[in-house]
N, C-alpha and C positions, 0 to 999 in steps of 0.2 A: 504494500500500500504506500504509494509515494506521498500521500498527504500525511500519513502517520509518521513517515520518515522525516518529513520537513518539520513537523511539530517537535519531534525529539531532537533533531539537529539544532533548531533554534534555541531550545531550552538548554541543551548541552553547551552551546557557546556561551550563553549567559552564565551558567554555573561555572564554567571554566574561568571566566573573568572574575567571579566572586571568590573562588576557591584560592586558598593559599598554596595548598599542596594536594591536589585532587587525586584520590586513590582510585575510586570507581563510582560508576552510576549503575544502579541495578533497578530494573523495572520488571515487575511481575504482574501478569494478567491472569485473572481467574473468572470464569463464567459462573455467576452465582445462580441466576434464575433462568433456566432455559426452557422457555415455552415458545410456541410459535408466535412471532411478532411481539414478544414482550421480554426479550433478553435483558439481563442486567450484567454489567461487568464491574468487577472489583479490581482496581489497579493500586498496587503498592509501589512506591518509589523510595529508593534508599540511596543516599549520597554519602560517601565517606571522604572526609577532608581532614588531613592531619590528625587522624585519630578521633575526630568528632563525627558523630553519625546524625544525619538529618533524615527523618522518615515522614512519609505522608501516606494516607490511604483515602481513596475516593471510590464510592459506588455510584454508578451512573448508567443510564440506558444507552447512551451514545458513547461508543468506544473512543472516538477522537476527543470528545469533551472530557472524558474521564482521564485520559493521559495528560491533556493540557492542564487540567485542574490539579492533578497530583504533582506534576513538575512545577507548576506555579507556586504551590504551597511550599515545596522544598526551597525554591528560589527566594520566596519571601522570608522563610525561616533563616536563610543564610545572610540576608541583608542586615 
C-alpha cells in the first residue's frame, strides 16, 4: 500500500529529527473485530530512543487513520 508507506515514511522522518539516538521504530497491527464491513484495527507503535521507550496504541476502523494517529501520539510524546 503506497499510501500507508508514505504515512510511515513521513512520521519516521519527523521522529528521526526529534530523536537523539534512535534505536528502532516498531509498528504492530492487529485485526480486532473482523466482520464483514465492520473491521477494527489495533495499531501499536513503539519508538526506542537512547534507552527511552515511547509507546502508543490506537483502535480505529480505518487502517490508515489508525497508523497516522498512533505515530502522531509517539511524535507528540517525544516533543
